[in-house]
NUTORSE-645456 format. One line per 3 residues: number of its first residue (from 1); their letters; for each residue x, y, z of C-alpha. Coordinates in steps of 0.1 Angstrom, whole numbers. Each point is the difference from the previous one (the first is absolute). Layout:
<atoms>
NUM	a	X Y Z ~ ...;
</atoms>
This chain:
<atoms>
1	mpe	1 -1 2 ~ 24 29 9 ~ 19 -8 -38;
4	aes	-35 3 -16 ~ -6 32 17 ~ 33 16 -8;
7	rak	-2 -12 -36 ~ -34 15 -1 ~ 16 38 15;
10	esc	25 -4 -27 ~ -28 -6 -25 ~ -17 28 10;
13	vvf	28 23 4 ~ 10 -8 -41 ~ -37 7 -8;
16	val	0 33 19 ~ 34 11 -14 ~ -15 -8 -35;
19	cll	-32 19 7 ~ 23 29 9 ~ 27 -2 -28;
22	msv	-33 -1 -24 ~ -15 31 17 ~ 34 20 -4;
25	lwl	-4 -8 -35 ~ -31 7 -8 ~ 4 33 16;
28	gsa	30 8 -21 ~ -18 -13 -31 ~ -28 23 10;
31	ygq	21 31 5 ~ 19 -7 -36 ~ -38 1 -16;
34	vee	-4 38 10 ~ 33 10 12 ~ 19 8 -28;
37	eia	35 -22 1 ~ 27 30 -6 ~ 36 -14 -1;
40	aeh	14 21 30 ~ 15 -8 32 ~ -19 -8 28;
43	gyi	4 -5 35 ~ -10 9 38 ~ 14 26 25;
46	rag	-8 -3 36 ~ -19 25 17 ~ 1 -5 35;
49	ndq	-16 -32 6 ~ -19 0 -33 ~ 14 1 -37;
52	lfy	-9 16 -30 ~ 5 -12 -35 ~ 14 21 -28;
55	dll	9 1 -40 ~ 27 20 -8 ~ 14 5 -44;
58	gqg	14 20 -18 ~ 37 23 3 ~ 4 35 7;
61	kal	-17 27 24 ~ -23 -18 25 ~ -41 2 0;
64	vll	-20 -16 26 ~ -34 -7 -7 ~ -26 0 26;
67	hdg	-31 -14 0 ~ -38 9 11 ~ -18 -16 29;
70	llh	-23 -23 -24 ~ 26 -14 -22 ~ 35 -14 2;
73	rvt	29 2 -19 ~ -10 -12 -28 ~ -20 32 -5;
76	wde	32 12 -19 ~ 1 -26 -24 ~ -3 24 -28;
79	qfp	24 22 12 ~ 28 -22 15 ~ 15 -15 -29;
82	vla	0 33 -22 ~ 12 23 28 ~ 31 -24 4;
85	erf	10 7 -35 ~ 14 34 15 ~ 2 -6 39;
88	evv	4 -26 25 ~ -30 -4 12 ~ -17 -19 34;
91	ryd	-34 -12 8 ~ -9 -13 32 ~ -32 -13 17;
94	rrg	-9 15 32 ~ -3 -19 32 ~ -30 -18 -4;
97	ygr	-4 0 -36 ~ 9 -22 -28 ~ 27 -22 8;
100	ssr	13 17 27 ~ -10 -11 39 ~ -28 11 22;
103	pre	11 25 25 ~ 10 -18 37 ~ 6 32 13;
106	pys	-3 40 3 ~ 17 13 -34 ~ 4 31 -17;
109	dva	-3 3 -40 ~ 28 25 4 ~ 23 -19 19;
112	dlr	-5 -31 -25 ~ 9 19 -32 ~ 31 18 18;
115	vlf	12 -40 6 ~ -9 -12 -36 ~ 26 29 -8;
118	dsl	24 -11 21 ~ -1 -35 -8 ~ 1 6 -40;
121	rid	29 26 7 ~ -22 27 -15 ~ 14 37 9;
124	raa	-30 20 -17 ~ -27 -5 -23 ~ -33 11 -15;
127	lig	-30 -12 15 ~ -28 -8 -22 ~ -34 -8 25;
130	css	-37 -5 -6 ~ -25 8 28 ~ 13 -8 31;
133	gas	32 -7 -20 ~ 1 38 -8 ~ -6 9 36;
136	lai	31 -24 11 ~ 20 17 -28 ~ -6 32 15;
139	nfa	5 -9 38 ~ 33 -17 -13 ~ 9 34 -17;
142	ley	-9 20 32 ~ 21 -25 23 ~ 30 -8 -24;
145	pdr	2 31 -24 ~ 37 -8 -9 ~ -9 -32 -15;
148	vda	-27 8 -20 ~ 5 13 -38 ~ -37 7 -11;
151	lvl	-34 -11 4 ~ -28 -12 -18 ~ -32 0 16;
154	vgp	-32 -20 -15 ~ -33 8 13 ~ 18 10 30;
157	vvs	-11 6 36 ~ 18 20 27 ~ 3 -8 37;
160	gld	-16 25 23 ~ -33 9 -26 ~ -31 -10 10;
163	yse	-22 -23 -23 ~ -38 12 -7 ~ -30 -24 10;
166	hfh	-2 -4 -38 ~ 35 -18 0 ~ -9 -23 27;
169	trg	-29 -12 -14 ~ 6 5 -35 ~ -34 22 -7;
172	grw	-17 -26 21 ~ 12 -31 -21 ~ 20 -18 26;
175	vwt	-8 -10 33 ~ 18 -25 24 ~ -17 -22 22;
178	det	6 -37 16 ~ -17 -15 -28 ~ 22 15 -23;
181	spe	21 -30 -18 ~ 34 1 -19 ~ -20 -7 -31;
184	dvi	-18 33 7 ~ 28 20 6 ~ 18 -12 -32;
187	qyw	-34 4 -19 ~ -2 36 9 ~ 33 14 -2;
190	avt	9 -19 -30 ~ -31 0 -19 ~ -25 25 15;
193	dpy	16 33 12 ~ -1 24 -23 ~ 31 19 10;
196	eia	24 -25 3 ~ -2 -10 -37 ~ -17 19 -25;
199	phn	-37 -16 -11 ~ 11 -5 -33 ~ 32 -17 7;
202	ldl	-15 -35 5 ~ 28 -27 -12 ~ 24 18 28;
205	ker	-30 -1 24 ~ 1 -41 -4 ~ 37 1 0;
208	vkr	1 15 33 ~ -27 -22 13 ~ 21 -33 -10;
211	lls	34 17 17 ~ -23 7 34 ~ -12 -35 0;
214	vsp	32 -15 1 ~ 12 27 24 ~ -30 4 26;
217	qni	27 9 26 ~ -2 30 -19 ~ -32 12 12;
220	epd	2 -14 37 ~ 0 32 23 ~ 20 -16 30;
223	kfe	33 10 -18 ~ -8 37 11 ~ -8 -5 35;
226	lrq	41 -6 4 ~ 9 28 -20 ~ 11 33 15;
229	ppd	-5 33 -15 ~ 22 24 -11 ~ 16 19 27;
232	rpa	-16 38 -14 ~ -24 10 -26 ~ 13 -2 -32;
235	vkf	-21 28 -16 ~ 10 26 30 ~ 37 -2 -13;
238	lte	-4 -6 -41 ~ 19 31 -2 ~ 33 -20 9;
241	iav	-2 -17 -31 ~ 27 10 -19 ~ 1 -22 -28;
244	pvl	-22 -3 -35 ~ -34 -14 5 ~ -24 -14 -28;
247	ivv	-34 -6 10 ~ -21 -22 -21 ~ -40 -2 5;
250	ges	-25 -17 -20 ~ -33 22 -5 ~ -22 -29 11;
253	dip	19 -3 33 ~ -22 8 33 ~ -2 39 10;
256	dvh	19 -4 29 ~ 32 -12 -18 ~ -2 29 -20;
259	aha	-3 24 27 ~ 33 -19 14 ~ 17 3 -32;
262	gai	-8 39 0 ~ 13 1 35 ~ 32 -14 -10;
265	eag	5 21 -30 ~ -7 33 19 ~ 23 -11 30;
268	vdn	33 -13 -18 ~ 14 28 -22 ~ 16 -19 -26;
271	awr	-34 -21 -9 ~ -19 -9 -31 ~ -34 -13 -3;
274	vvi	-15 -21 -31 ~ -36 -12 -4 ~ -4 -30 -26;
277	rgc	-30 -7 -15 ~ -21 -32 2 ~ 18 -16 32;
280	ghl	-8 1 37 ~ 22 -6 28 ~ 23 -27 -16;
283	vhl	17 25 -28 ~ 29 -22 -5 ~ -18 -31 -9;
286	eap	-29 19 -20 ~ 20 17 -24 ~ 34 -13 5;
289	dif	16 11 -34 ~ -11 40 9 ~ 13 -8 37;
292	nel	34 -12 -13 ~ 5 26 -23 ~ -7 30 26;
295	vid	26 -18 26 ~ 25 -5 -23 ~ -5 34 -12;
298	flk	0 13 37 ~ 32 -23 10 ~ 20 13 -31;
301	eld	29 17 21 ~ 0 -32 23 ~ 13 -21 -29;
</atoms>
Protein backbone atom coordinates (compact mmCIF):
# COMPACT_ATOMS: atom_id res chain seq x y z
CA UNK A 1 0.00 0.00 0.00
CA UNK A 2 2.71 2.59 0.82
CA UNK A 3 4.38 1.90 -2.57
CA UNK A 4 1.06 2.21 -4.36
CA UNK A 5 0.29 5.48 -2.57
CA UNK A 6 3.75 6.79 -3.51
CA UNK A 7 3.21 5.94 -7.18
CA UNK A 8 -0.21 7.53 -7.09
CA UNK A 9 1.25 10.72 -5.62
CA UNK A 10 4.01 10.74 -8.25
CA UNK A 11 1.40 10.34 -10.99
CA UNK A 12 -0.60 13.19 -9.51
CA UNK A 13 2.46 15.44 -9.37
CA UNK A 14 3.30 14.64 -13.00
CA UNK A 15 -0.29 15.33 -14.05
CA UNK A 16 -0.33 18.71 -12.26
CA UNK A 17 3.03 19.63 -13.78
CA UNK A 18 1.75 18.79 -17.26
CA UNK A 19 -1.36 20.88 -16.66
CA UNK A 20 0.76 23.82 -15.55
CA UNK A 21 3.01 23.43 -18.58
CA UNK A 22 0.00 23.34 -20.90
CA UNK A 23 -1.38 26.45 -19.20
CA UNK A 24 1.90 28.31 -19.70
CA UNK A 25 2.05 27.23 -23.34
CA UNK A 26 -1.56 28.24 -23.88
CA UNK A 27 -0.98 31.63 -22.27
CA UNK A 28 2.07 32.22 -24.42
CA UNK A 29 0.06 31.25 -27.47
CA UNK A 30 -2.78 33.51 -26.42
CA UNK A 31 -0.40 36.43 -25.97
CA UNK A 32 1.03 35.67 -29.38
CA UNK A 33 -2.42 35.90 -30.96
CA UNK A 34 -2.96 39.47 -29.76
CA UNK A 35 0.55 40.77 -29.05
CA UNK A 36 2.60 41.48 -32.13
CA UNK A 37 5.86 39.53 -31.92
CA UNK A 38 8.67 42.04 -32.41
CA UNK A 39 12.33 41.01 -32.40
CA UNK A 40 13.67 42.92 -29.41
CA UNK A 41 15.49 42.48 -26.13
CA UNK A 42 13.06 41.35 -23.43
CA UNK A 43 13.55 40.97 -19.73
CA UNK A 44 12.52 41.63 -16.15
CA UNK A 45 13.72 44.34 -13.80
CA UNK A 46 13.33 44.00 -10.04
CA UNK A 47 11.39 46.84 -8.42
CA UNK A 48 11.29 46.19 -4.69
CA UNK A 49 9.77 42.74 -4.30
CA UNK A 50 8.03 42.92 -7.68
CA UNK A 51 9.20 42.63 -11.28
CA UNK A 52 8.68 44.86 -14.32
CA UNK A 53 8.69 43.36 -17.81
CA UNK A 54 10.29 45.44 -20.57
CA UNK A 55 11.15 45.43 -24.29
CA UNK A 56 14.14 47.30 -25.74
CA UNK A 57 14.87 47.92 -29.41
CA UNK A 58 17.04 50.22 -31.52
CA UNK A 59 20.03 52.49 -31.00
CA UNK A 60 20.58 56.18 -30.42
CA UNK A 61 18.94 58.65 -28.07
CA UNK A 62 16.64 56.96 -25.57
CA UNK A 63 12.83 57.03 -25.68
CA UNK A 64 10.65 55.46 -22.98
CA UNK A 65 7.00 54.62 -23.76
CA UNK A 66 4.51 54.79 -20.86
CA UNK A 67 1.15 53.05 -21.35
CA UNK A 68 -2.27 54.24 -20.19
CA UNK A 69 -4.38 52.85 -17.35
CA UNK A 70 -6.30 50.32 -19.45
CA UNK A 71 -3.82 48.60 -21.74
CA UNK A 72 -0.22 47.54 -21.15
CA UNK A 73 2.94 48.01 -23.24
CA UNK A 74 1.37 46.46 -26.39
CA UNK A 75 -0.57 49.68 -26.82
CA UNK A 76 2.66 50.93 -28.48
CA UNK A 77 2.92 48.17 -31.12
CA UNK A 78 2.45 50.71 -33.92
CA UNK A 79 5.18 52.98 -32.52
CA UNK A 80 7.77 50.64 -31.02
CA UNK A 81 9.46 49.33 -34.22
CA UNK A 82 8.98 52.58 -36.14
CA UNK A 83 10.63 54.77 -33.52
CA UNK A 84 13.36 52.16 -32.99
CA UNK A 85 14.62 52.95 -36.50
CA UNK A 86 15.86 56.26 -35.07
CA UNK A 87 16.10 55.82 -31.31
CA UNK A 88 16.75 53.31 -28.55
CA UNK A 89 13.17 52.62 -27.47
CA UNK A 90 12.03 51.04 -24.22
CA UNK A 91 8.49 50.09 -23.32
CA UNK A 92 7.42 48.28 -20.15
CA UNK A 93 4.43 47.10 -18.15
CA UNK A 94 3.78 48.97 -14.93
CA UNK A 95 3.04 46.93 -11.81
CA UNK A 96 -0.17 44.97 -12.18
CA UNK A 97 -0.23 45.23 -15.98
CA UNK A 98 0.68 42.82 -18.76
CA UNK A 99 3.58 40.56 -17.82
CA UNK A 100 4.74 42.54 -14.79
CA UNK A 101 3.93 41.16 -11.36
CA UNK A 102 0.96 42.25 -9.29
CA UNK A 103 1.90 44.72 -6.54
CA UNK A 104 2.65 43.10 -3.19
CA UNK A 105 3.86 46.21 -1.40
CA UNK A 106 3.36 49.98 -1.50
CA UNK A 107 4.98 51.40 -4.60
CA UNK A 108 5.50 54.55 -6.63
CA UNK A 109 5.29 54.62 -10.43
CA UNK A 110 7.85 57.44 -10.44
CA UNK A 111 10.28 55.38 -8.34
CA UNK A 112 9.71 52.36 -10.60
CA UNK A 113 10.51 54.45 -13.67
CA UNK A 114 13.71 55.61 -11.98
CA UNK A 115 14.60 51.95 -11.35
CA UNK A 116 14.03 51.23 -15.05
CA UNK A 117 16.33 54.11 -16.05
CA UNK A 118 19.07 52.95 -13.68
CA UNK A 119 18.76 49.24 -14.50
CA UNK A 120 18.97 49.84 -18.27
CA UNK A 121 21.67 52.51 -17.82
CA UNK A 122 19.56 55.25 -19.34
CA UNK A 123 21.03 58.62 -18.46
CA UNK A 124 18.44 60.79 -20.19
CA UNK A 125 15.38 60.03 -22.32
CA UNK A 126 12.35 61.52 -24.00
CA UNK A 127 9.15 60.22 -22.42
CA UNK A 128 6.05 59.37 -24.45
CA UNK A 129 3.03 58.69 -22.26
CA UNK A 130 -0.68 58.16 -22.75
CA UNK A 131 -3.30 59.17 -20.17
CA UNK A 132 -2.04 58.02 -16.75
CA UNK A 133 1.27 57.32 -18.50
CA UNK A 134 1.34 61.00 -19.48
CA UNK A 135 0.69 61.93 -15.86
CA UNK A 136 3.60 59.69 -14.87
CA UNK A 137 5.82 61.40 -17.48
CA UNK A 138 4.98 64.81 -16.02
CA UNK A 139 5.60 63.66 -12.44
CA UNK A 140 8.93 62.09 -13.43
CA UNK A 141 10.02 65.24 -15.30
CA UNK A 142 9.30 67.32 -12.20
CA UNK A 143 11.13 64.88 -9.89
CA UNK A 144 14.10 64.24 -12.19
CA UNK A 145 14.36 67.18 -14.62
CA UNK A 146 17.99 66.36 -15.46
CA UNK A 147 16.96 62.97 -16.89
CA UNK A 148 14.26 64.10 -19.33
CA UNK A 149 14.87 65.52 -22.83
CA UNK A 150 11.29 66.02 -24.00
CA UNK A 151 7.70 64.94 -23.32
CA UNK A 152 5.02 63.64 -25.69
CA UNK A 153 1.69 63.51 -23.85
CA UNK A 154 -1.23 61.64 -25.44
CA UNK A 155 -4.70 62.25 -23.99
CA UNK A 156 -2.93 63.55 -20.87
CA UNK A 157 -4.13 64.05 -17.33
CA UNK A 158 -2.20 65.89 -14.65
CA UNK A 159 -2.16 65.22 -10.92
CA UNK A 160 -3.77 67.87 -8.73
CA UNK A 161 -6.51 68.82 -11.19
CA UNK A 162 -9.93 67.49 -10.22
CA UNK A 163 -12.26 65.48 -12.45
CA UNK A 164 -15.91 66.25 -13.09
CA UNK A 165 -18.85 63.97 -12.33
CA UNK A 166 -19.24 63.59 -16.08
CA UNK A 167 -15.73 62.10 -16.24
CA UNK A 168 -16.30 59.66 -13.37
CA UNK A 169 -19.61 58.37 -14.78
CA UNK A 170 -18.65 58.80 -18.45
CA UNK A 171 -21.67 61.04 -18.90
CA UNK A 172 -23.91 58.68 -16.91
CA UNK A 173 -22.94 55.65 -18.99
CA UNK A 174 -20.71 53.87 -16.47
CA UNK A 175 -21.58 52.65 -12.96
CA UNK A 176 -19.46 50.14 -11.02
CA UNK A 177 -21.40 47.83 -8.68
CA UNK A 178 -20.65 44.62 -6.79
CA UNK A 179 -22.39 42.76 -9.61
CA UNK A 180 -20.13 44.22 -12.31
CA UNK A 181 -18.18 41.35 -13.88
CA UNK A 182 -14.76 41.53 -15.58
CA UNK A 183 -16.56 40.83 -18.86
CA UNK A 184 -18.80 43.86 -18.23
CA UNK A 185 -15.77 46.06 -17.60
CA UNK A 186 -14.01 44.88 -20.76
CA UNK A 187 -17.15 45.28 -22.88
CA UNK A 188 -17.71 48.81 -21.63
CA UNK A 189 -14.19 50.19 -21.93
CA UNK A 190 -13.28 48.42 -25.15
CA UNK A 191 -16.57 48.68 -27.03
CA UNK A 192 -19.31 50.81 -25.43
CA UNK A 193 -17.47 53.88 -24.14
CA UNK A 194 -17.63 56.66 -26.77
CA UNK A 195 -14.52 58.48 -25.58
CA UNK A 196 -11.81 55.82 -25.15
CA UNK A 197 -11.98 54.86 -28.84
CA UNK A 198 -13.97 56.92 -31.33
CA UNK A 199 -17.29 55.13 -32.12
CA UNK A 200 -16.48 54.46 -35.80
CA UNK A 201 -13.18 52.66 -35.07
CA UNK A 202 -14.87 49.25 -34.73
CA UNK A 203 -11.88 47.06 -35.64
CA UNK A 204 -9.74 48.71 -32.97
CA UNK A 205 -12.50 48.24 -30.40
CA UNK A 206 -12.45 44.49 -31.07
CA UNK A 207 -8.65 44.38 -30.89
CA UNK A 208 -8.66 46.13 -27.51
CA UNK A 209 -11.36 43.74 -26.30
CA UNK A 210 -9.13 40.77 -27.21
CA UNK A 211 -6.12 42.35 -25.50
CA UNK A 212 -8.05 42.88 -22.28
CA UNK A 213 -9.56 39.39 -22.38
CA UNK A 214 -6.05 37.92 -22.38
CA UNK A 215 -4.79 40.40 -19.75
CA UNK A 216 -7.72 40.81 -17.30
CA UNK A 217 -5.25 41.87 -14.58
CA UNK A 218 -5.13 45.24 -16.36
CA UNK A 219 -8.64 46.05 -15.15
CA UNK A 220 -8.30 44.77 -11.57
CA UNK A 221 -8.55 47.81 -9.27
CA UNK A 222 -6.69 46.21 -6.32
CA UNK A 223 -3.26 47.29 -7.61
CA UNK A 224 -4.15 50.92 -7.09
CA UNK A 225 -4.67 50.38 -3.34
CA UNK A 226 -0.88 50.06 -2.92
CA UNK A 227 0.13 52.81 -5.34
CA UNK A 228 1.53 55.91 -3.66
CA UNK A 229 0.52 59.34 -5.00
CA UNK A 230 3.16 61.82 -6.21
CA UNK A 231 4.82 63.93 -3.55
CA UNK A 232 3.23 67.11 -4.88
CA UNK A 233 0.34 67.96 -7.25
CA UNK A 234 1.94 68.48 -10.65
CA UNK A 235 -0.61 71.01 -11.90
CA UNK A 236 0.80 73.63 -9.49
CA UNK A 237 4.38 73.17 -10.69
CA UNK A 238 4.08 72.88 -14.47
CA UNK A 239 6.10 76.07 -14.93
CA UNK A 240 9.15 74.10 -13.70
CA UNK A 241 9.10 71.92 -16.85
CA UNK A 242 11.70 73.43 -19.18
CA UNK A 243 11.85 70.75 -21.90
CA UNK A 244 9.74 70.81 -25.11
CA UNK A 245 6.29 69.25 -24.69
CA UNK A 246 4.00 67.91 -27.44
CA UNK A 247 0.38 67.38 -26.39
CA UNK A 248 -1.78 65.17 -28.64
CA UNK A 249 -5.53 64.83 -28.03
CA UNK A 250 -8.28 63.12 -30.00
CA UNK A 251 -11.23 65.34 -30.85
CA UNK A 252 -13.67 62.73 -29.45
CA UNK A 253 -11.87 62.37 -26.12
CA UNK A 254 -13.84 63.15 -22.97
CA UNK A 255 -14.09 66.88 -22.07
CA UNK A 256 -12.02 66.52 -18.87
CA UNK A 257 -9.02 65.32 -20.87
CA UNK A 258 -9.27 68.36 -23.12
CA UNK A 259 -9.41 70.51 -19.97
CA UNK A 260 -6.31 68.81 -18.54
CA UNK A 261 -4.50 69.19 -21.88
CA UNK A 262 -5.32 72.90 -21.88
CA UNK A 263 -4.05 73.29 -18.32
CA UNK A 264 -0.77 71.58 -19.25
CA UNK A 265 -0.36 73.74 -22.35
CA UNK A 266 -1.02 76.90 -20.31
CA UNK A 267 1.36 75.85 -17.55
CA UNK A 268 4.37 74.78 -19.65
CA UNK A 269 6.20 77.54 -21.52
CA UNK A 270 7.39 75.36 -24.40
CA UNK A 271 4.24 73.31 -25.09
CA UNK A 272 2.42 72.62 -28.35
CA UNK A 273 -1.05 71.04 -28.54
CA UNK A 274 -2.49 69.17 -31.53
CA UNK A 275 -6.06 67.84 -31.79
CA UNK A 276 -6.53 64.86 -34.12
CA UNK A 277 -9.78 64.34 -36.04
CA UNK A 278 -11.61 61.02 -35.89
CA UNK A 279 -9.91 59.84 -32.69
CA UNK A 280 -10.82 59.33 -29.07
CA UNK A 281 -8.46 58.83 -26.14
CA UNK A 282 -6.05 56.35 -27.75
CA UNK A 283 -4.81 58.53 -30.61
CA UNK A 284 -1.62 56.52 -31.16
CA UNK A 285 -3.72 53.41 -31.83
CA UNK A 286 -6.47 55.10 -33.81
CA UNK A 287 -4.26 57.17 -36.13
CA UNK A 288 -0.78 55.61 -35.85
CA UNK A 289 0.65 57.04 -39.08
CA UNK A 290 -0.36 60.59 -38.23
CA UNK A 291 0.83 60.19 -34.65
CA UNK A 292 4.20 58.69 -35.64
CA UNK A 293 4.85 61.47 -38.12
CA UNK A 294 4.06 64.09 -35.48
CA UNK A 295 6.37 62.47 -32.92
CA UNK A 296 9.28 61.96 -35.33
CA UNK A 297 9.03 65.56 -36.49
CA UNK A 298 8.85 66.80 -32.89
CA UNK A 299 11.86 64.75 -31.80
CA UNK A 300 14.06 65.59 -34.81
CA UNK A 301 16.49 67.53 -32.67
CA UNK A 302 17.09 64.50 -30.45
CA UNK A 303 17.98 62.21 -33.37
